[in-house]
N, C-alpha and C positions, 0 to 999 in steps of 0.2 A: 892520636886523640881525634875523634869525630865530632862534629857538630850535628847535633839531632834535636828536632823539633817533634814535642809530644803534644797532639792536639786532644785536649780534654783533661781537665784537672779534678776529676773524681777520684775515687779510690784507687781504681785500677790504673789510671793514667799516672797517677802520683806514686804508686808502687813501682810502675816500670820506670819511671824516671830515676827512681832511688837505684835501681839496677843499673841503668845506663850510667848514672853519676858514679857509682862504685867502679865502674869499669874505665874511669877517668875521661869520660866523655863530657863535652859541653852540652849541657841539657837546656832546652828552652821549652818551658810547660806554659802551655797556652791555655787561656780560659776566656770565655765571652764575659766574664763578670769582672769589672774593674775593682770592687771591693775585695775579692779573692786574690787577685794579683797582688794588691797592695799588701794585703796580710802576709802572703807567702814571702815576699820580697823583704818586708820589715821584720818578720819573726822567724823566718825559715821554719814555718808550720803550715799545716792545712787541716787543722783540727777538725772541722766538720766531717772530714772523710777518714783521716788516719791520725792517731795520737802519736806521732814520732818526730823527732828534729830531722829536717831535710838537709842533705848535704850542700855545701857552698856552690858546687859544681851546677846546681839547679837555679834557673832565674826564670820567673814568671813574665809571661808577655800578655798584654791585652790586644796590642795591635797584630794582626795575623801576619801581615806582610813582614813586619820586623822579626816575628818569630821563626819565619820560615827562610829568612835572606841567608844564602850562601850555606845552607845546611847540606849534609852528606846523605840524610834519611828523615823522612816524615813519618811518624807512628800515629795512626788514627785509633783515638781510644774514646771517641764520643758515642752516644747510644745510637742504636741502628736508625731510629726515626730522623736524627740529625744528619746522618752522612751525607746525603744528598746535598743539602744546603751546604755543609763545610766544603764538600768538594767543589761546588759552584764557585764558593769564594776563592778557593784555591785556584780555579781555573783562570780567574780574572788576574791574579796577582803573581802567579808561578812564572819564574823566569828560566829556570834549569830544570832538566830532568833529573830526579833522585829516586832512591829507592823508596818505595811506598810499602809500609807495613801496617795492617790492621790487627787490632786485639779486640774487636766488637764481636759479640756472639747473638746473631738474631738473623731473622729472615723477614723481608718486607712482605706484609700482606697485600693481596690482591695481585700484585706482580709476581710474587713468589721468588724474588731475587735474592742471592746470597750477597753478603757484603762486598766481596770481591767485585760481583757484576755491577753492583751499584757504584762503586768507586770508577770502574773502567767506563761505564756509561756516561758518568759526569766529568771524568778528568780527560781532555783531549790527549791523545797520544799514548794512553796506557791501556794495554790489553789486559783482560782478567788473568790470562796466564803469568804475567809478570808482576802481579800483586802477590804479597807474601801475608800469610795469616798466622798468627801466633795464638795457640790455644792449648788448653790442658788443665789439669788439677791445681788451681793456684789461687787461694784466698789472698787477696789484697793485703789484709792485716798481717799475715804470716811473712809473705814476700817482704814487707816493709821492715820486719823484724829480722830479715836475713836467714829465716829458717829454711831448712832444704826444701826445695822445689823443683819440680822437672816439668818442662813443657815441650811443646813440639811447634817447629814453625815449618810451614808447607808452602810451596809454589811449584808450578809447573817449569818456571825458571830455576834450575838448579843453581845458577850463579847466585842469584838474589837470594834464594833459601840460605846458602852458605854464608852470604854477607849477614844476614840477619842472625844466624847461629853465632858467628864470631862476635856480632855488636853486643849480645845479651848474655852469652855464656860466662858463668864465673864459678867460683867454689861453692856458692850456696844457690845458684840458679842454673841448672843443667838444662841443655837445649838439645834435642834431637831434631832431625829433618825428615820431612816426607814429600813425595812428589803427589799425593792424593788430596789436593786441595779441596775437592768436593766434598769427600768423607770427613775431613778435618771440620770444615766449616758447619756441615750438617751436624756431627756429632756435638760440637761445642754449642750449636743453637738449641737442638732438640731436647737436649738433657735438662734444660731449664723447665720445660713441660713436666718432666718427671719429679723434678725437684719441687714444682709446685704440689704435685700429688702426694710427695713425701711429707711435706709440710701439713697438708690437709689430713693424711693419715695420723700424724702426731697430734694434730689440733683436736682430732676426734677421740684421742686417748688410746689408739690402738698401739700395739707393741711392735717389737722387733720382727716378729714373724711377718707381719703385713709389710712392713718396709722392705724386708729382703725380697718379698714376692714381687713387690712393685718395682724395685731396682731392676731385678732379673728380667721380668716380662716387659718392663719398660725398654730395656736394652734391646730386647727382641723386636719391639716396635721400631725402635730408631733404625736398627739394621735392616729391617724390612723395607722401609720407605727408602733409605739411603741406598741400599743396593738396586732398587727398582730405579733409581735415578742415574745408577752407573758409577757408585762409590765402590771401593774395594771393601769387602766385609771385614777383612783384618783390622782396618782403621778404627772399627768401632770396639775392638778388643785392646786399643792401646790407650795412650795417656789422654787424648782429646775425646775418647769414647767412653769406655767403662771407668777410667780414671777420673775423669771430669765428672761423670755421673755419680760415682760414689762420694766424691767430696762435696758435691752440691746438695745431694740428698741427705747427707748425715750431719751438716753442720749449721749452726746458728750464725755463722758468719755469711751464710748464704741468703741473699735477700729475697730470692725465689722461695726458698724453704720458708722464711719467715712470713712472706705474703701468704703461703698456702696454709701455715699454722693458724693465721688469723681467720682465713676463711673456714678452715675446720672448726674453729671456735665459734662460728656463726656469724662474723663479720660479712658485711656485702662488699663487692668488689670495690665500688667507689670510696668507701670508708677505709678499706685496706690500703688503696693507693695514696690516700690522704695522709695516712699515718705513717707509711713508709717514707716518703718525702724523698724518694729517688727513683729512678726508672726501674722497672721490673720487666726485664726484657722477655720472660716466659709467657706473659699475658699477651703481648702481640704475637709471639711465636706460635701460640696456641692456634690463632685464627689462620696463620699460615700454613700449619702443619696440617690442620683440619681440612683446608682446601687442597693441599697437595695429596693428602690421602684419598680424597674424592676423585680428584684428577687422575691419579696413578692406579686407582682401584686397589688401594692398600688397606687391609684391616688394620685399624689402630684403636682399640677399644678403650685403652686408657686415655689417649689423647681426646677421644669422642667424649668420654666421661667428663673430663676436665673442662672442655668447651661448653658442655651443659651445665656445669656449675657456674662458670664465668660469665656466660652470656644468655643461658636459658633460666637461670636463678633456680636450677634443680638443686635440692638438698644435698649435701655430701653423701649423707648415709644411704640415700636412694640410689646414688651412683655406685656405691660399694656394694649393695645389694645386687644391681645389675651385672657388676662384674663377676661376683662370686656365683651368679646364676646363669652364666653364659653355658652354651652346649658343650658337652664333653669333647675333648681333643687330646691328641697326643703332645706332648712337650718338645719332642725333637724335630718339629716341623718348622722351626723358626731358623735361628742363626745357625745352628748345626748343619741344617739342611742347605742353607745359603753357601757355606763354606764347603760342603761336600759337593753340591753342583760345580761350584767354580773350579775346584781343584780336582776333580776327578775326570774332567773333559781331556 
């Protein structure tokens, strides 16, 4: 049995805590809210996020130092915007080197840093290549119900990736490994942009044809940017790529899809975020990806269009018209070409 601290008591942190507890680990679920900690410990529920009973192996903590004391691993599941602050707190109280695993999906605007890079910058003694990322098509609501789910853990440190695989894998939560942490993190973050677009499409009343095109062309954009930064194009055809893209674009469980759906129905961004009441990672990621595309000179028309909707207040239908009236081109100039170029050399 391992002692594991899960930092972040939202829906995903709670769901991962359930997986870890099912594997007979001692789980310490940390929250920055004392009332939430009290409720979890008194009722074994976290109803704001998941309507399930929590295993007895899960204990909630408000004191971060107590939560991480003598643990074998720390799982960071806070929103991307909180990563630096939480890691700075860890730096002041951490006594032992432990395996760091994160399950956040985002890119920091302005710096354009991935989560593993943020962690390594803030945690003394931790290199980005030693951090493990967990990603894949995994709605927290389904994981909490022990419905079959498959994810990928990735690190350049194979020993750490194997440790994370063993920590999480069970009969309902299958875990693969990958060395391409760059591709895994980018796929998990960038798919949220396309999920916003899928929600906008549904909010406008468009059908399956439009959504299928959006997902397919969105995947091409993700791969185009990812490979320009050095990721393996095959990663975008795997679970944290096309797998996560499909599940996030087609389900009402997805908060990015729900936010996009409200935008498509005419709500303004501030009103949408207020209604959601939870972090919508895709909004921040749109800013980062838009800057990435400019810096890398990579064409990302869907991302550009969603950026215009979010921050230039362009009407969604105008963006659709722009996308549909772009210059003619061949389809096989994107992901297929990237794969061909990589493996024909």
